[in-house]
C-alpha positions as CSV (number, residue, x, y, z in Angstrom):
1,M,-21.7,-23.8,0.9
2,K,-18.7,-23.7,2.8
3,T,-17.4,-27.0,1.3
4,R,-18.3,-26.0,-2.3
5,I,-16.4,-22.5,-1.9
6,L,-13.2,-24.3,-0.5
7,D,-13.4,-27.2,-3.1
8,W,-13.5,-24.6,-6.0
9,L,-10.8,-22.6,-4.7
10,A,-8.6,-25.8,-4.1
11,S,-9.4,-26.7,-8.0
12,Q,-8.3,-23.0,-9.3
13,E,-4.7,-23.2,-8.4
14,G,-3.5,-23.7,-12.2
15,E,-6.0,-20.8,-13.1
16,M,-4.8,-18.6,-10.3
17,I,-0.9,-19.2,-11.5
18,A,-2.0,-18.3,-14.9
19,L,-3.8,-15.2,-14.0
20,L,-0.8,-13.8,-11.8
21,E,1.6,-14.6,-14.6
22,Q,-0.6,-12.5,-17.3
23,L,-0.4,-9.5,-14.3
24,V,3.2,-10.0,-13.6
25,N,4.1,-9.4,-17.4
26,V,2.3,-6.4,-17.5
27,D,4.6,-3.2,-16.7
28,S,2.6,-1.3,-14.3
29,G,4.9,1.5,-12.5
30,S,2.9,3.9,-10.6
31,Y,3.6,6.8,-12.9
32,D,2.8,4.5,-15.9
33,K,-0.8,5.2,-16.4
34,E,-1.2,3.3,-19.5
35,G,0.5,0.2,-18.0
36,V,-1.6,0.1,-14.8
37,D,-4.6,0.4,-17.0
38,R,-3.5,-2.3,-19.0
39,A,-3.3,-4.4,-15.9
40,G,-6.7,-3.3,-15.1
41,K,-7.8,-4.9,-18.3
42,V,-6.7,-8.3,-17.6
43,I,-8.8,-7.7,-14.2
44,E,-11.9,-6.8,-16.2
45,A,-11.7,-9.7,-18.3
46,F,-11.5,-11.9,-15.3
47,L,-14.6,-10.2,-13.6
48,E,-16.7,-10.7,-17.4
49,K,-15.6,-14.1,-17.3
50,H,-17.2,-14.8,-13.9
51,S,-20.1,-12.5,-14.4
52,I,-18.9,-9.9,-11.6
53,P,-20.3,-6.7,-12.2
54,F,-17.8,-3.7,-12.0
55,D,-17.5,0.0,-12.6
56,V,-14.1,1.8,-13.9
57,M,-13.6,5.2,-12.3
58,S,-11.2,7.0,-14.8
59,M,-8.6,9.0,-13.1
60,V,-6.5,11.7,-14.9
61,E,-3.1,11.2,-13.9
62,H,-2.9,7.6,-12.2
63,G,-4.2,4.3,-12.8
64,D,-8.2,4.0,-13.0
65,V,-10.0,2.6,-10.1
66,I,-12.0,-0.5,-10.7
67,R,-14.9,-1.2,-8.2
68,A,-16.5,-4.7,-8.5
69,T,-19.3,-5.8,-6.4
70,V,-20.6,-9.5,-5.5
71,G,-24.2,-9.5,-4.1
72,T,-26.7,-7.1,-3.4
73,G,-29.0,-5.7,-0.6
74,G,-29.6,-7.8,2.8
75,R,-27.1,-5.2,4.8
76,N,-26.3,-1.9,5.0
77,R,-22.9,-2.2,5.1
78,N,-20.6,-4.0,2.7
79,I,-17.4,-6.0,3.1
80,L,-14.4,-4.2,1.4
81,V,-11.8,-6.1,-0.3
82,M,-8.9,-4.1,-1.4
83,G,-5.7,-4.4,-3.6
84,H,-3.3,-2.4,-5.8
85,R,-2.0,-2.8,-9.4
86,D,0.8,-0.3,-9.5
87,T,4.5,-1.5,-8.9
88,V,7.5,0.2,-8.0
89,F,9.3,-0.9,-11.1
90,P,10.0,0.9,-14.4
91,K,8.8,0.0,-17.9
92,G,10.6,-2.7,-19.4
93,E,11.0,-4.8,-16.3
94,A,8.6,-7.3,-17.1
95,L,10.3,-7.8,-20.5
96,K,13.7,-8.1,-18.7
97,R,12.9,-10.5,-16.1
98,P,9.3,-11.9,-16.9
99,F,7.2,-14.4,-14.7
100,R,8.9,-17.4,-13.8
101,V,8.5,-20.5,-11.4
102,E,11.4,-22.1,-9.6
103,D,11.5,-24.7,-6.7
104,G,7.8,-23.6,-5.7
105,R,8.3,-20.0,-5.9
106,A,7.0,-17.4,-8.3
107,Y,9.2,-14.6,-9.2
108,G,8.8,-11.3,-11.4
109,P,8.1,-7.6,-10.9
110,G,5.3,-7.1,-8.4
111,V,4.7,-10.7,-7.9
112,A,4.1,-10.5,-4.3
113,D,3.5,-6.7,-4.1
114,M,1.0,-7.2,-4.9
115,K,-0.4,-8.9,-7.9
116,A,-0.6,-12.3,-6.1
117,G,-3.2,-10.2,-3.8
118,L,-5.3,-8.9,-6.6
119,V,-5.3,-12.6,-8.2
120,M,-6.5,-14.0,-4.6
121,N,-9.3,-11.3,-4.3
122,S,-10.5,-12.0,-7.7
123,F,-10.8,-15.7,-6.9
124,V,-12.6,-15.3,-3.6
125,A,-14.9,-12.9,-5.3
126,A,-15.6,-15.4,-8.2
127,A,-16.4,-18.1,-5.3
128,F,-18.8,-15.9,-3.8
129,A,-20.3,-14.9,-7.2
130,K,-21.0,-18.7,-8.2
131,F,-22.0,-20.2,-4.9
132,G,-23.0,-17.5,-2.5
133,G,-22.6,-17.3,0.9
134,A,-21.5,-13.9,1.9
135,P,-23.1,-12.2,4.7
136,A,-23.1,-9.1,3.2
137,P,-22.4,-7.6,-0.1
138,I,-18.8,-7.8,-1.2
139,V,-16.9,-4.5,-2.8
140,L,-13.5,-4.9,-4.2
141,L,-11.3,-2.1,-5.3
142,Y,-8.5,-2.4,-7.6
143,T,-6.6,0.7,-7.3
144,G,-3.7,2.1,-9.1
145,D,-1.3,4.3,-7.1
146,E,-0.7,2.9,-3.7
147,E,3.1,3.0,-4.0
148,I,3.1,6.8,-4.2
149,A,0.7,7.1,-1.2
150,S,-2.6,7.0,-3.2
151,P,-3.0,10.4,-4.1
152,S,-5.8,9.5,-6.5
153,S,-7.5,6.5,-4.6
154,G,-7.1,7.4,-1.0
155,D,-10.2,9.3,-0.8
156,I,-12.2,6.5,-2.5
157,I,-11.0,4.1,-0.1
158,R,-11.7,6.2,2.8
159,K,-15.6,6.7,1.5
160,E,-15.7,2.8,1.1
161,A,-14.4,2.1,4.4
162,T,-16.6,4.6,6.4
163,E,-19.6,2.4,6.2
164,A,-17.9,-1.1,5.8
165,L,-18.5,-3.9,8.0
166,A,-14.9,-5.0,7.7
167,V,-11.9,-4.2,5.3
168,F,-9.5,-6.9,4.1
169,N,-6.4,-5.7,2.3
170,S,-4.6,-8.5,0.6
171,E,-0.9,-6.8,0.6
172,P,1.6,-9.6,0.6
173,G,1.7,-11.9,3.9
174,R,5.0,-11.8,5.7
175,A,7.7,-14.4,4.8
176,N,7.1,-16.1,8.1
177,G,3.4,-16.7,7.2
178,N,1.9,-13.7,9.4
179,V,-0.5,-11.2,8.4
180,V,-0.4,-7.5,9.5
181,V,-2.7,-6.2,12.3
182,A,-0.8,-2.5,12.6
183,R,1.2,-0.6,10.5
184,R,3.0,2.8,10.9
185,G,1.8,6.1,9.3
186,C,3.8,7.7,6.4
187,I,4.7,11.3,5.3
188,F,6.3,12.2,2.0
189,A,7.5,15.8,2.1
190,K,9.5,18.3,0.6
191,L,11.8,20.7,2.0
192,E,12.9,23.5,-0.3
193,V,15.7,26.0,0.7
194,H,16.1,29.3,-1.2
195,G,19.5,31.1,-0.7
196,K,21.5,33.7,-2.9
197,S,23.8,32.8,-5.9
198,A,27.1,34.6,-5.8
199,H,30.6,33.7,-7.4
200,S,32.4,31.5,-5.3
201,G,35.5,33.0,-5.8
202,V,35.3,37.0,-6.5
203,N,31.8,37.5,-4.6
204,F,31.7,34.5,-2.2
205,R,30.6,36.9,1.0
206,D,27.9,37.9,-0.8
207,G,26.4,34.3,-1.5
208,R,23.9,32.6,1.3
209,S,24.5,28.9,0.4
210,A,21.0,27.1,0.2
211,I,22.9,23.7,0.3
212,E,24.8,24.8,3.5
213,E,21.5,25.7,5.2
214,L,20.0,22.5,3.9
215,A,22.7,20.3,5.5
216,H,21.9,22.1,9.1
217,K,18.4,21.3,8.8
218,I,19.1,17.5,7.8
219,V,21.2,17.3,11.0
220,E,18.0,18.5,12.8
221,I,15.3,16.7,11.5
222,R,17.4,13.5,12.1
223,Q,17.4,14.3,15.4
224,L,13.8,13.7,15.7
225,T,14.1,10.0,15.0
226,D,13.3,7.7,17.9
227,L,13.3,4.1,17.2
228,E,12.1,2.9,20.7
229,R,8.8,4.9,19.8
230,N,9.0,3.5,16.1
231,I,9.6,7.1,14.7
232,S,11.9,7.4,11.7
233,I,12.9,10.4,9.5
234,N,14.7,9.4,6.5
235,V,16.0,12.3,4.0
236,G,16.0,10.2,1.1
237,L,16.8,12.6,-1.9
238,I,18.9,15.7,-1.9
239,S,19.5,18.1,-5.1
240,G,20.5,21.8,-5.2
241,G,23.2,24.1,-6.5
242,Q,23.7,25.8,-9.8
243,S,27.6,25.0,-10.6
244,V,30.5,24.2,-8.5
245,N,31.8,27.7,-8.7
246,T,28.7,29.1,-7.6
247,V,27.1,29.8,-4.1
248,A,24.1,27.5,-4.3
249,P,20.9,29.8,-4.7
250,F,18.6,26.6,-4.0
251,A,18.4,23.1,-2.7
252,T,15.8,20.4,-1.7
253,A,15.2,17.5,0.0
254,S,12.5,14.6,0.2
255,I,11.6,13.5,3.5
256,D,9.8,10.2,4.7
257,L,8.5,10.3,8.0
258,R,7.2,7.2,9.7
259,Y,5.3,7.0,13.1
260,F,3.0,4.4,14.6
261,Q,1.1,6.1,17.3
262,P,-1.6,8.5,15.8
263,A,-0.8,11.4,18.5
264,D,3.0,11.6,17.3
265,R,1.9,12.8,13.8
266,D,1.1,16.4,14.4
267,P,3.9,17.3,16.9
268,L,6.4,15.9,14.4
269,V,5.0,18.0,11.7
270,E,5.0,21.0,13.4
271,A,9.0,20.4,14.6
272,I,9.9,19.8,11.2
273,T,7.8,23.1,10.1
274,A,9.9,24.9,12.7
275,I,12.9,23.7,11.5
276,A,12.3,24.9,8.1
277,R,11.2,28.4,9.4
278,G,14.3,28.7,11.2
279,R,17.9,29.4,9.9
280,S,21.5,28.8,10.6
281,V,22.7,30.9,7.5
282,E,21.4,34.3,7.6
283,G,19.6,35.3,4.3
284,T,18.0,31.8,3.4
285,S,14.5,30.9,3.7
286,A,12.8,27.2,3.4
287,T,9.3,26.0,3.1
288,F,8.1,22.4,4.1
289,E,5.1,20.5,2.1
290,I,3.6,17.3,2.5
291,Y,2.7,15.7,-1.0
292,G,1.5,12.1,-0.3
293,E,0.5,10.5,3.3
294,F,-0.6,7.3,4.5
295,P,-2.2,7.2,8.3
296,P,-1.2,4.4,10.3
297,L,-3.3,1.0,10.9
298,F,-3.7,1.0,14.5
299,N,-5.3,-1.9,16.3
300,E,-8.4,-0.9,17.5
301,E,-11.0,-3.3,19.2
302,G,-13.0,-4.0,16.0
303,S,-9.5,-4.8,14.0
304,D,-8.6,-7.0,16.7
305,S,-11.8,-8.9,16.8
306,L,-11.4,-9.4,12.9
307,F,-8.0,-10.7,13.1
308,K,-9.2,-13.2,16.0
309,R,-11.7,-14.4,13.1
310,Y,-9.2,-14.6,10.6
311,K,-6.7,-16.5,12.8
312,A,-9.7,-18.7,13.8
313,S,-10.5,-19.6,10.1
314,A,-6.9,-20.0,9.4
315,S,-6.8,-22.5,12.4
316,E,-9.8,-24.6,10.7
317,M,-7.6,-24.7,7.8
318,G,-4.7,-26.2,9.9
319,I,-2.5,-23.4,9.4
320,S,-0.9,-21.6,12.5
321,L,-0.3,-17.5,12.1
322,A,0.0,-14.5,14.3
323,G,-0.5,-10.8,13.4
324,E,2.4,-8.4,13.6
325,L,3.3,-4.7,13.1
326,T,5.0,-3.9,10.0
327,H,7.0,-0.7,9.5
328,G,6.0,0.0,6.0
329,A,2.6,1.7,5.0
330,A,-0.4,0.8,2.9
331,D,-3.9,1.7,2.0
332,S,-4.9,-0.2,5.0
333,G,-4.2,3.1,6.8
334,F,-6.9,4.9,5.1
335,A,-9.5,2.3,6.1
336,A,-8.5,2.1,9.6
337,A,-8.7,6.1,9.7
338,A,-12.5,5.8,8.3
339,G,-12.9,3.5,11.4
340,A,-13.4,0.3,9.9
341,P,-11.9,-3.1,11.3
342,T,-9.3,-3.6,9.0
343,I,-6.6,-6.2,8.8
344,C,-3.7,-6.6,6.3
345,G,-0.8,-8.7,4.7
346,L,-3.6,-11.2,3.4
347,G,-2.1,-12.1,0.3
348,P,0.0,-15.2,-0.8
349,V,3.4,-15.4,1.5
350,G,6.2,-13.8,-0.1
351,G,9.1,-11.7,0.5
352,K,12.1,-9.4,-0.6
353,Y,9.3,-6.7,-2.0
354,H,10.6,-3.9,-4.6
355,S,13.7,-6.0,-5.5
356,D,14.7,-8.3,-8.5
357,E,14.2,-11.1,-6.0
358,E,10.6,-10.4,-5.1
359,Y,8.8,-13.7,-4.8
360,I,5.7,-15.9,-3.4
361,E,5.1,-19.2,-2.1
362,L,3.1,-20.8,-5.0
363,D,1.5,-23.4,-2.4
364,S,0.2,-20.4,-0.2
365,M,-2.4,-19.2,-2.9
366,V,-5.2,-21.5,-2.5
367,D,-4.5,-21.4,1.5
368,R,-4.7,-17.8,2.0
369,A,-7.5,-17.5,-0.6
370,S,-9.3,-20.2,1.3
371,I,-8.7,-18.4,4.8
372,L,-10.3,-15.1,3.4
373,A,-13.2,-16.9,2.0
374,L,-13.7,-18.4,5.3
375,T,-13.4,-15.3,7.4
376,I,-16.0,-13.7,5.2
377,M,-18.6,-16.3,5.6
378,E,-18.3,-16.0,9.2
379,L,-18.8,-12.1,9.7
380,G,-22.4,-12.6,11.3
381,D,-24.6,-10.0,12.8
382,D,-22.7,-10.1,16.1
383,F,-19.5,-8.6,14.4
384,P,-18.6,-5.4,16.0
385,R,-17.9,-2.2,13.9
386,A,-16.6,0.9,15.6
């Protein structure tokens, strides 16, 4: 069985590249529901071609969630394989710089993050659908809003992971060939400050500047960064004011908070909340609101065992790799928070994500698909699940 699956995957490199080209040439920015769902139709056509049953969970604002299954019965727990269809790029980007291959690398919007991973997952599923050999039913999730912290699909991932035997998230492999065994958690939040408007010349003393107050708060928030503990806080967007000759009645800041240790999350949120409540400019007030969040992928015992099996499968393929902490967040955090053994960054090797230089190494597609398939085959009854 093992030989048949690996031989078939090795024969599919051209088909993998063809499917990747189709996906990359579809614009699917996170807020472009139509585009994300159009990319979903490409996946659905592949699943139908390979007789893999699937359901589509309709989402109101964001891309629909596709849930496919391979195999039934035999075990109470499923093997969960995940990936997202959305990208960070705007409409028109695929037309501007469509899929291309150059010197063994493929380029295009979202080629690494993470359309190549979707292709890999799909072909691994097709191999098990064709030949069997999975020790438990495989559930595949193709979500559509990961780049904006999965507001529609996060709860679906948590639910699927709660009873999963193991979770594989096929975000791009690191440029050095490593996979991801730990990720920082991430919180997206908005700080909104309210002041009082006044003519900046005639009635300057009557005004209460929200911009001035926000500036004080930004300096205070910045002091919470502690890179030695993998804590960073970035104020990425600011806006406010009414006109250049008006004391600003309002101002807002968008905050990106990153941390690694789960125990750091609540104290950091409490500290920022306290900064919001305090004031340096009398007569101002502020609110702090979280609007998106990824839990950290924290390397627990079950996840460590899963990585060791993955590494052994890679070694069987003659490939040496390691696991590493990455400072970015991903859907794997939801799975880990649900208690499931989880590893991430299993997709084809690539780099320069979210840029116009994003790429994957084409010769890694079959290798990474084969490692994933081997690891799934070797998940026996003795595998620990927290």
